[in-house]
DSSP file (Angstrom, degrees, kcal/mol; ACC not computed):
  #  RESIDUE AA STRUCTURE BP1 BP2  ACC     N-H-->O    O-->H-N    N-H-->O    O-->H-N    TCO  KAPPA ALPHA  PHI   PSI    X-CA   Y-CA   Z-CA
    1    1 A M    >         0   0    0      0, 0.0     3,-2.1     0, 0.0     4,-0.2   0.000 360.0 360.0 360.0 -44.7  105.3  114.5  108.8
    2    2 A A  G >   +     0   0    0      1,-0.3     3,-1.4     2,-0.2    11,-0.7   0.783 360.0  65.5 -65.6 -24.0  102.2  113.3  106.8
    3    3 A N  G 3  S+     0   0    0      1,-0.3    -1,-0.3    10,-0.2     0, 0.0   0.430  86.1  72.5 -81.2   2.4  100.2  112.9  110.1
    4    4 A Q  G <  S+     0   0    0     -3,-2.1     2,-0.3     8,-0.1    -1,-0.3   0.547  95.0  61.0 -85.6  -8.3  100.5  116.7  110.5
    5    5 A F  S <  S-     0   0    0     -3,-1.4     8,-2.8    -4,-0.2     2,-0.3  -0.845  77.8-143.9-116.7 152.2   97.9  117.0  107.7
    6    6 A F  B     -A   12   0A   0     -2,-0.3    -3,-0.0     6,-0.3    -2,-0.0  -0.888   8.2-126.0-123.9 152.2   94.3  115.7  107.8
    7    7 A T    >   -     0   0    0      4,-2.4     3,-1.8    -2,-0.3     6,-0.1  -0.191  45.0 -90.7 -80.8 177.0   92.0  114.1  105.2
    8    8 A N  T 3  S+     0   0    0      1,-0.3    -1,-0.1     2,-0.1    -2,-0.0   0.676 129.1  59.1 -61.2 -20.9   88.5  115.5  104.6
    9    9 A F  T 3  S-     0   0    0      2,-0.2    -1,-0.3     3,-0.0    -2,-0.0   0.222 121.0-107.2 -96.8  11.8   87.3  113.0  107.2
   10   10 A D  S <  S+     0   0    0     -3,-1.8    -2,-0.1     1,-0.3     3,-0.0   0.726  76.5 137.0  74.1  25.6   89.6  114.6  109.9
   11   11 A E        -     0   0    0      1,-0.0    -4,-2.4     2,-0.0    -1,-0.3  -0.870  66.6 -98.9-105.7 137.6   91.9  111.5  109.8
   12   12 A P  B  >  -A    6   0A   0      0, 0.0     4,-2.6     0, 0.0    -6,-0.3  -0.223  29.8-133.4 -51.5 131.7   95.8  111.9  109.8
   13   13 A V  H  > S+     0   0    0     -8,-2.8     4,-2.9   -11,-0.7     5,-0.3   0.945 103.8  50.8 -57.5 -50.1   97.0  111.6  106.1
   14   14 A G  H  > S+     0   0    0    -12,-0.3     4,-1.9    -9,-0.3    -1,-0.2   0.928 110.3  47.7 -58.2 -44.6   99.8  109.2  107.1
   15   15 A K  H  > S+     0   0    0      1,-0.2     4,-2.1     2,-0.2    -1,-0.2   0.943 112.1  50.8 -65.3 -42.7   97.5  106.9  109.0
   16   16 A R  H  X S+     0   0    0     -4,-2.6     4,-1.7     1,-0.2    -2,-0.2   0.902 109.6  49.8 -60.7 -40.6   95.1  106.9  106.0
   17   17 A L  H  < S+     0   0    0     -4,-2.9    -1,-0.2     1,-0.2    -2,-0.2   0.847 113.5  46.3 -67.3 -30.3   97.8  106.1  103.5
   18   18 A C  H  < S+     0   0    0     -4,-1.9    -2,-0.2    -5,-0.3    -1,-0.2   0.832 116.0  45.1 -79.8 -31.5   99.0  103.1  105.7
   19   19 A D  H  < S+     0   0    0     -4,-2.1     2,-0.4    -5,-0.2    -2,-0.2   0.668 115.7  35.1 -90.8 -14.2   95.6  101.8  106.3
   20   20 A H     <  -     0   0    0     -4,-1.7     2,-0.5    -5,-0.2     3,-0.1  -0.977  54.5-149.2-140.0 152.0   94.0  101.9  102.8
   21   21 A D        +     0   0    0     -2,-0.4    29,-3.1    27,-0.2    32,-0.2  -0.595  63.8 111.7-110.2  64.1   95.0  101.5   99.2
   22   22 A D        +     0   0    0     -2,-0.5     2,-0.4    27,-0.2    -1,-0.1  -0.070  26.6 145.6-136.9  33.4   92.6  103.8   97.7
   23   23 A I        +     0   0    0      1,-0.2     3,-0.1    -3,-0.1    -2,-0.0  -0.641  17.0 177.2 -67.7 125.4   94.5  106.9   96.3
   24   24 A I        +     0   0    0     -2,-0.4    16,-2.2     1,-0.3     2,-0.3   0.684  61.5   1.0-101.6 -28.0   92.7  108.0   93.2
   25   25 A D  E     -B   39   0B   0     14,-0.2     2,-0.4     2,-0.0    -1,-0.3  -0.982  55.5-145.3-154.7 164.4   94.8  111.1   92.3
   26   26 A V  E     -B   38   0B   0     12,-2.2    12,-3.3    -2,-0.3     2,-0.6  -0.998   9.5-154.0-130.0 134.7   97.8  113.1   93.3
   27   27 A T  E     -B   37   0B   0     -2,-0.4     2,-0.4    10,-0.2    10,-0.2  -0.964  10.0-154.8-110.0 124.3   98.2  116.9   92.9
   28   28 A L  E     -B   36   0B   0      8,-3.1     8,-2.2    -2,-0.6     2,-0.5  -0.832   4.6-156.1 -97.3 136.4  101.7  118.2   92.7
   29   29 A Y  E     -B   35   0B   0     -2,-0.4     6,-0.2     6,-0.2     2,-0.2  -0.944  11.4-155.5-110.1 127.1  102.4  121.7   93.8
   30   30 A F    >   -     0   0    0      4,-3.1     3,-2.0    -2,-0.5     4,-0.0  -0.632  28.5-111.6-106.1 166.2  105.3  123.5   92.4
   31   31 A A  T 3  S+     0   0    0      1,-0.3    -1,-0.1    -2,-0.2    -2,-0.0   0.797 115.9  60.7 -58.9 -30.7  107.5  126.4   93.6
   32   32 A D  T 3  S-     0   0    0      1,-0.1    -1,-0.3     2,-0.1     3,-0.1   0.337 120.9-107.3 -77.9   5.4  106.1  128.7   90.7
   33   33 A N  S <  S+     0   0    0     -3,-2.0     2,-0.2     1,-0.3    -2,-0.1   0.617  81.6 126.4  74.1  17.7  102.6  128.2   92.2
   34   34 A T        -     0   0    0     -4,-0.0    -4,-3.1     2,-0.0     2,-0.3  -0.598  41.1-162.8 -93.4 164.5  101.4  125.9   89.4
   35   35 A Q  E     -B   29   0B   0     -6,-0.2     2,-0.4    -2,-0.2    -6,-0.2  -0.984  10.7-155.3-145.3 152.6  100.0  122.6   90.1
   36   36 A E  E     -B   28   0B   0     -8,-2.2    -8,-3.1    -2,-0.3     2,-0.6  -0.998   8.9-149.1-131.5 133.4   99.3  119.3   88.2
   37   37 A R  E     -B   27   0B   0     -2,-0.4     2,-0.6   -10,-0.2   -10,-0.2  -0.889  13.1-166.7-105.5 123.7   96.7  116.7   89.0
   38   38 A I  E     -B   26   0B   0    -12,-3.3   -12,-2.2    -2,-0.6     2,-0.4  -0.926  11.0-145.5-116.7 116.0   97.6  113.1   88.0
   39   39 A E  E     -B   25   0B   0     -2,-0.6   -14,-0.2   -14,-0.2     2,-0.2  -0.630  20.1-137.2 -75.9 131.5   94.9  110.4   88.0
   40   40 A L        -     0   0    0    -16,-2.2    59,-0.1    -2,-0.4    -1,-0.0  -0.576  23.2 -96.8 -90.8 150.5   96.2  107.0   89.1
   41   41 A A        -     0   0    0     -2,-0.2     2,-0.4    11,-0.1    -1,-0.1  -0.319  43.4-164.8 -58.1 142.0   95.4  103.7   87.5
   42   42 A W        -     0   0    0     56,-0.1     2,-0.2    -3,-0.1     8,-0.1  -0.999  17.4-129.9-139.8 135.5   92.5  101.9   89.4
   43   43 A S    >   -     0   0    0     -2,-0.4     3,-0.6     1,-0.1     6,-0.1  -0.578  15.2-136.7 -84.0 147.6   91.5   98.3   89.2
   44   44 A E  T 3  S+     0   0    0     -2,-0.2    -1,-0.1     1,-0.2     3,-0.1   0.385  83.2  91.6 -81.7   4.9   87.8   97.8   88.5
   45   45 A N  T 3  S+     0   0    0      1,-0.2     2,-0.3     4,-0.1    -1,-0.2   0.781  95.2  15.6 -74.5 -27.6   87.4   94.9   91.1
   46   46 A S    <   -     0   0    0     -3,-0.6    -1,-0.2     3,-0.2     5,-0.1  -1.000  54.8-147.5-150.1 145.9   86.5   97.1   94.1
   47   47 A E  S    S+     0   0    0     -2,-0.3     3,-0.1     1,-0.1    -1,-0.1   0.716 104.7  39.7 -82.0 -19.8   85.2  100.7   94.6
   48   48 A D  S    S+     0   0    0      1,-0.2     2,-0.4   -28,-0.0   -27,-0.2   0.662 114.5  44.8-109.0 -19.6   87.1  100.9   98.0
   49   49 A N        -     0   0    0    -29,-0.1     2,-0.9    -6,-0.1    -3,-0.2  -0.983  63.9-146.4-135.9 125.2   90.4   99.1   97.4
   50   50 A N    >   -     0   0    0    -29,-3.1     3,-2.0    -2,-0.4   -27,-0.1  -0.770   5.6-166.8 -88.7 107.9   92.8   99.4   94.6
   51   51 A E  T 3  S+     0   0    0     -2,-0.9    -1,-0.2     1,-0.3    -9,-0.1   0.648  89.1  61.4 -70.7  -8.4   94.5   96.1   94.0
   52   52 A W  T 3  S+     0   0    0    -31,-0.1    47,-1.6   -11,-0.1     2,-0.4   0.511  95.2  77.6 -90.4  -4.4   97.0   97.8   91.7
   53   53 A Q  E <   +C   98   0C   0     -3,-2.0     2,-0.3   -32,-0.2    45,-0.2  -0.874  53.4 165.1-110.3 135.9   98.2  100.0   94.7
   54   54 A S  E     -C   97   0C   0     43,-2.6    43,-3.0    -2,-0.4     2,-0.3  -0.938  14.8-156.5-139.2 161.9  100.5   98.9   97.5
   55   55 A H  E     -C   96   0C   0     -2,-0.3     2,-0.4    41,-0.2    41,-0.2  -0.957   4.9-162.2-139.6 162.4  102.5  100.6  100.1
   56   56 A H  E     -C   95   0C   0     39,-2.4    39,-2.4    -2,-0.3     2,-0.6  -0.948  10.5-149.6-145.3 122.6  105.5  100.0  102.3
   57   57 A L  E     -C   94   0C   0     -2,-0.4     2,-0.5    37,-0.2    37,-0.2  -0.843  12.7-161.4-103.0 114.3  106.5  101.8  105.4
   58   58 A E  E     -C   93   0C   0     35,-2.9    35,-2.6    -2,-0.6     2,-0.5  -0.825   6.3-166.3 -97.7 126.0  110.3  101.9  105.9
   59   59 A V  E     -C   92   0C   0     -2,-0.5    33,-0.2    33,-0.2    31,-0.1  -0.946  66.9 -14.5-118.7 131.0  111.3  102.7  109.5
   60   60 A K  S    S+     0   0    0     31,-2.7    -1,-0.2    -2,-0.5    32,-0.1   0.857  96.9 134.9  46.4  46.9  115.0  103.7  110.3
   61   61 A K        -     0   0    0     30,-0.3    -1,-0.2    -3,-0.2     3,-0.1  -0.928  59.9-104.4-117.7 146.9  116.4  102.5  107.0
   62   62 A P        -     0   0    0      0, 0.0     2,-0.0     0, 0.0    -1,-0.0  -0.253  48.8 -88.1 -62.7 154.7  118.8  104.4  104.7
   63   63 A L        -     0   0    0      1,-0.1     2,-0.8    16,-0.1     3,-0.1  -0.362  45.3-107.4 -63.9 141.4  117.5  106.1  101.6
   64   64 A D    >>  -     0   0    0      1,-0.2     3,-1.4    -3,-0.1     4,-1.2  -0.621  26.0-153.9 -75.4 114.8  117.4  103.9   98.6
   65   65 A K  H 3> S+     0   0    0     -2,-0.8     4,-1.2     1,-0.3     3,-0.3   0.815  90.4  62.7 -61.1 -34.4  120.2  105.1   96.4
   66   66 A S  H 34 S+     0   0    0      1,-0.2    -1,-0.3     2,-0.2     4,-0.3   0.802 102.4  52.3 -68.1 -26.0  118.5  103.8   93.2
   67   67 A N  H X> S+     0   0    0     -3,-1.4     3,-1.1     1,-0.2     4,-0.5   0.805 102.2  58.8 -73.4 -29.1  115.7  106.3   93.9
   68   68 A L  H >< S+     0   0    0     -4,-1.2     3,-0.9    -3,-0.3    -2,-0.2   0.837  97.4  60.2 -68.8 -29.1  118.0  109.2   94.3
   69   69 A D  T 3< S+     0   0    0     -4,-1.2    -1,-0.3     1,-0.2    -2,-0.2   0.665 102.7  55.3 -72.8 -14.9  119.3  108.6   90.8
   70   70 A Q  T <4 S+     0   0    0     -3,-1.1    -1,-0.2    -4,-0.3    -2,-0.2   0.596  99.2  71.3 -92.7 -13.5  115.7  109.2   89.5
   71   71 A I  S << S-     0   0    0     -3,-0.9     5,-0.1    -4,-0.5    -3,-0.0  -0.526  99.3 -71.3-103.4 167.6  115.2  112.6   91.0
   72   72 A K     >  -     0   0    0     -2,-0.2     4,-2.2     1,-0.1     3,-0.3  -0.224  46.1-123.9 -54.8 144.5  116.5  116.1   90.3
   73   73 A P  H  > S+     0   0    0      0, 0.0     4,-2.6     0, 0.0     5,-0.2   0.929 108.5  55.0 -56.7 -45.9  120.2  116.3   91.4
   74   74 A G  H  > S+     0   0    0      1,-0.2     4,-1.4     2,-0.2     5,-0.1   0.852 109.5  43.3 -57.9 -37.0  119.6  119.2   93.6
   75   75 A L  H  > S+     0   0    0     -3,-0.3     4,-2.4     2,-0.2    -1,-0.2   0.851 111.6  56.1 -73.7 -39.8  116.9  117.5   95.6
   76   76 A A  H  X S+     0   0    0     -4,-2.2     4,-2.0     1,-0.2    -2,-0.2   0.853 106.4  50.6 -62.4 -34.9  119.1  114.3   95.7
   77   77 A E  H  X S+     0   0    0     -4,-2.6     4,-1.8     2,-0.2    -1,-0.2   0.880 109.2  51.8 -71.0 -36.7  121.9  116.3   97.3
   78   78 A K  H  X S+     0   0    0     -4,-1.4     4,-2.3    -5,-0.2    -2,-0.2   0.932 109.8  48.1 -57.9 -46.2  119.6  117.7   99.9
   79   79 A M  H  X S+     0   0    0     -4,-2.4     4,-2.5     1,-0.2    -2,-0.2   0.908 109.4  53.7 -65.8 -40.6  118.3  114.3  100.8
   80   80 A K  H  X S+     0   0    0     -4,-2.0     4,-1.7     2,-0.2    -1,-0.2   0.876 109.7  47.7 -56.9 -40.8  122.0  113.0  101.1
   81   81 A K  H  X S+     0   0    0     -4,-1.8     4,-1.4     2,-0.2    -2,-0.2   0.848 108.7  54.5 -77.6 -32.7  122.9  115.8  103.5
   82   82 A I  H  X S+     0   0    0     -4,-2.3     4,-1.4     1,-0.2     3,-0.3   0.928 109.3  48.5 -54.0 -49.1  119.8  115.1  105.5
   83   83 A E  H  < S+     0   0    0     -4,-2.5     6,-0.3     1,-0.2    -2,-0.2   0.861 107.3  54.6 -59.0 -39.6  120.8  111.5  105.8
   84   84 A Q  H  < S+     0   0    0     -4,-1.7    -1,-0.2     1,-0.2    -2,-0.2   0.817 109.3  47.3 -60.3 -35.1  124.3  112.5  106.8
   85   85 A K  H  < S+     0   0    0     -4,-1.4     2,-1.7    -3,-0.3    -1,-0.2   0.820 103.0  68.5 -76.5 -32.0  123.0  114.6  109.7
   86   86 A D    ><  +     0   0    0     -4,-1.4     3,-1.9     1,-0.2    -1,-0.2  -0.550  59.4 168.4 -98.2  76.3  120.6  111.8  110.8
   87   87 A R  T 3  S+     0   0    0     -2,-1.7    -1,-0.2     1,-0.3    -2,-0.1   0.773  75.6  47.2 -55.8 -29.4  123.1  109.2  112.1
   88   88 A F  T 3  S-     0   0    0     -3,-0.2    -1,-0.3     2,-0.0     3,-0.2   0.286 104.3-124.3-101.9  14.6  120.4  107.1  113.8
   89   89 A L    <   +     0   0    0     -3,-1.9     2,-2.4    -6,-0.3   -29,-0.2   0.921  39.5 178.4  48.2  47.5  118.0  107.1  110.8
   90   90 A N        +     0   0    0    -30,-0.1     2,-0.3   -31,-0.1    -1,-0.2  -0.475  40.4  92.6 -85.0  78.0  115.3  108.4  113.0
   91   91 A R        -     0   0    0     -2,-2.4   -31,-2.7    -3,-0.2     2,-0.4  -0.990  61.9-137.2-158.2 163.0  112.7  108.6  110.3
   92   92 A K  E     -C   59   0C   0     -2,-0.3     2,-0.5   -33,-0.2   -33,-0.2  -0.998  16.0-165.8-132.2 133.9  109.9  106.8  108.6
   93   93 A I  E     -C   58   0C   0    -35,-2.6   -35,-2.9    -2,-0.4     2,-0.6  -0.965   6.1-156.7-118.6 118.6  109.5  106.8  104.8
   94   94 A L  E     -C   57   0C   0     -2,-0.5     2,-0.5   -37,-0.2   -37,-0.2  -0.849  10.0-164.8 -94.9 126.8  106.1  105.7  103.3
   95   95 A R  E     -C   56   0C   0    -39,-2.4   -39,-2.4    -2,-0.6     2,-0.5  -0.944   0.4-162.9-107.3 134.7  106.5  104.5   99.8
   96   96 A I  E     -C   55   0C   0     -2,-0.5     2,-0.5   -41,-0.2   -41,-0.2  -0.971   1.9-165.5-118.4 122.4  103.4  104.2   97.7
   97   97 A Y  E     +C   54   0C   0    -43,-3.0   -43,-2.6    -2,-0.5     2,-0.4  -0.901   7.8 178.2-110.9 132.2  103.3  102.1   94.4
   98   98 A V  E     +C   53   0C   0     -2,-0.5     2,-0.2   -45,-0.2   -45,-0.2  -0.997  27.5 118.9-130.0 126.4  100.5  102.4   91.9
   99   99 A G        -     0   0    0    -47,-1.6     2,-0.5    -2,-0.4    -2,-0.0  -0.778  60.7-105.3 174.8 141.8  100.7  100.4   88.7
  100  100 A K        -     0   0    0     -2,-0.2     2,-0.5     2,-0.0   -48,-0.1  -0.631  33.7-149.5 -80.7 126.5   99.0   97.7   86.8
  101  101 A V              0   0    0     -2,-0.5    -2,-0.0     1,-0.1    -1,-0.0  -0.834 360.0 360.0 -93.5 125.3  100.9   94.4   87.0
  102  102 A E              0   0    0     -2,-0.5    -1,-0.1     0, 0.0    -2,-0.0   0.379 360.0 360.0-113.7 360.0  100.6   92.2   84.0
């Protein structure tokens, strides 16, 4: 799904996220048309790669139930229904982690 959108450099977003650990901010868009920009922690060791960021692409794996406990109940229910309909787990989920490890 992420590859349906393109970066400013005409590169598919999903490919960019898998190839580089360089996200500097995330903008959340809400149903009420408001938005919130969140700046992510960045290590100072490189201008091009954030050593505090990592990603993992899960292919054809079930949803992580511990993550469902951390999101809104309504969205968790929708995700559970999608999983029940998708018997073959025909999906890819890209997880991106950003955080300073001490």
